[in-house]
C-alpha positions as a Markdown table, in Angstrom:
| # | Residue | x | y | z |
|---|---|---|---|---|
| 1 | Met | 146.2 | 100.7 | 9.5 |
| 2 | Pro | 143.6 | 98.5 | 11.7 |
| 3 | Thr | 144.4 | 95.1 | 11.8 |
| 4 | Leu | 142.9 | 91.6 | 13.7 |
| 5 | Pro | 144.5 | 89.7 | 16.1 |
| 6 | Leu | 146.4 | 86.4 | 15.1 |
| 7 | Leu | 144.2 | 83.4 | 14.6 |
| 8 | Ser | 146.0 | 80.1 | 15.5 |
| 9 | Thr | 144.8 | 76.9 | 14.0 |
| 10 | Val | 146.2 | 73.5 | 14.3 |
| 11 | Ser | 149.5 | 73.9 | 12.5 |
| 12 | Ser | 150.2 | 77.5 | 11.6 |
| 13 | Trp | 149.4 | 81.0 | 12.6 |
| 14 | Trp | 147.3 | 83.3 | 10.3 |
| 15 | Phe | 147.8 | 87.3 | 10.4 |
| 16 | Ile | 144.7 | 89.2 | 8.8 |
| 17 | Met | 145.3 | 93.0 | 7.9 |
| 18 | Glu | 142.9 | 95.5 | 6.7 |
| 19 | Ala | 144.7 | 97.7 | 3.9 |
| 20 | Pro | 142.3 | 101.0 | 2.8 |
| 21 | Ile | 143.2 | 101.6 | -0.9 |
| 22 | Gln | 142.2 | 105.0 | -2.8 |
| 23 | Thr | 142.1 | 105.0 | -6.7 |
| 24 | Gln | 140.9 | 106.7 | -9.6 |
| 25 | Ile | 139.3 | 104.7 | -12.4 |
| 26 | Ile | 139.5 | 106.6 | -16.0 |
| 27 | Leu | 136.2 | 105.7 | -17.9 |
| 28 | Pro | 136.7 | 106.5 | -21.8 |
| 29 | Ala | 134.1 | 107.8 | -23.4 |
| 30 | Lys | 133.1 | 104.7 | -25.2 |
| 31 | Tyr | 132.3 | 102.9 | -22.2 |
| 32 | His | 130.3 | 105.3 | -20.7 |
| 33 | Lys | 126.9 | 103.0 | -21.0 |
| 34 | Gln | 128.8 | 100.0 | -19.1 |
| 35 | His | 128.2 | 98.9 | -15.6 |
| 36 | Val | 132.2 | 99.5 | -14.3 |
| 37 | Ile | 131.6 | 99.7 | -10.9 |
| 38 | Ser | 128.6 | 97.4 | -10.9 |
| 39 | Arg | 130.8 | 94.9 | -11.9 |
| 40 | Leu | 133.6 | 95.3 | -9.8 |
| 41 | Thr | 131.3 | 94.9 | -6.8 |
| 42 | Ser | 129.6 | 91.8 | -7.9 |
| 43 | Arg | 132.7 | 89.9 | -9.8 |
| 44 | Tyr | 135.2 | 90.5 | -7.1 |
| 45 | Gly | 133.1 | 90.9 | -4.0 |
| 46 | Leu | 134.5 | 94.4 | -3.3 |
| 47 | Thr | 132.7 | 96.8 | -1.5 |
| 48 | Val | 133.7 | 100.5 | -2.8 |
| 49 | Asn | 132.7 | 104.5 | -1.8 |
| 50 | Ile | 132.7 | 106.5 | -4.8 |
| 51 | Thr | 134.2 | 109.6 | -3.2 |
| 52 | Ala | 134.1 | 112.2 | -6.4 |
| 53 | Ala | 133.0 | 111.4 | -9.8 |
| 54 | Ser | 132.7 | 113.3 | -13.4 |
| 55 | Leu | 130.6 | 111.1 | -15.8 |
| 56 | Arg | 128.8 | 113.5 | -18.4 |
| 57 | Ser | 125.7 | 112.3 | -20.2 |
| 58 | Gly | 125.8 | 112.9 | -23.8 |
| 59 | Thr | 129.6 | 114.0 | -24.5 |
| 60 | Tyr | 132.6 | 112.2 | -26.1 |
| 61 | Ser | 134.6 | 113.0 | -23.2 |
| 62 | Asp | 136.1 | 110.5 | -20.7 |
| 63 | Gly | 134.8 | 110.3 | -17.4 |
| 64 | Trp | 136.5 | 109.4 | -14.0 |
| 65 | Phe | 135.5 | 108.2 | -10.4 |
| 66 | Asn | 137.5 | 108.2 | -7.3 |
| 67 | Ile | 137.2 | 105.1 | -5.1 |
| 68 | Gly | 137.8 | 103.9 | -1.6 |
| 69 | Met | 137.7 | 100.5 | -0.7 |
| 70 | Asn | 139.1 | 98.1 | 2.0 |
| 71 | Ile | 140.7 | 94.8 | 1.2 |
| 72 | Tyr | 142.0 | 92.1 | 3.4 |
| 73 | Ile | 145.3 | 90.6 | 3.5 |
| 74 | Ile | 146.0 | 87.0 | 5.0 |
| 75 | Val | 149.3 | 85.9 | 5.9 |
| 76 | Asn | 150.4 | 82.5 | 7.1 |
| 77 | Leu | 153.3 | 83.3 | 9.4 |
| 78 | Leu | 154.6 | 79.7 | 9.5 |
| 79 | Asn | 155.0 | 79.4 | 6.0 |
| 80 | Gln | 156.9 | 82.8 | 5.6 |
| 81 | Gln | 159.7 | 81.5 | 7.9 |
| 82 | Lys | 162.7 | 80.0 | 6.2 |
């Protein structure tokens, strides 16, 4: 997992990690016309890559999306020590 170097501030040390995530979103048929991926990106500021999908128009079966995204985790190292 790639990491960024430690960043120092006046009172603490910060560690920033990039965490890649792969997940599948199951989309029930009644939500086919909803903008699910668009809402994820706009509400939460995510950038996603759709790696596979199955969503058939005009059917009553569930659809799905396989997506990949990177999230960033920021840890204050001094606050973690006791």
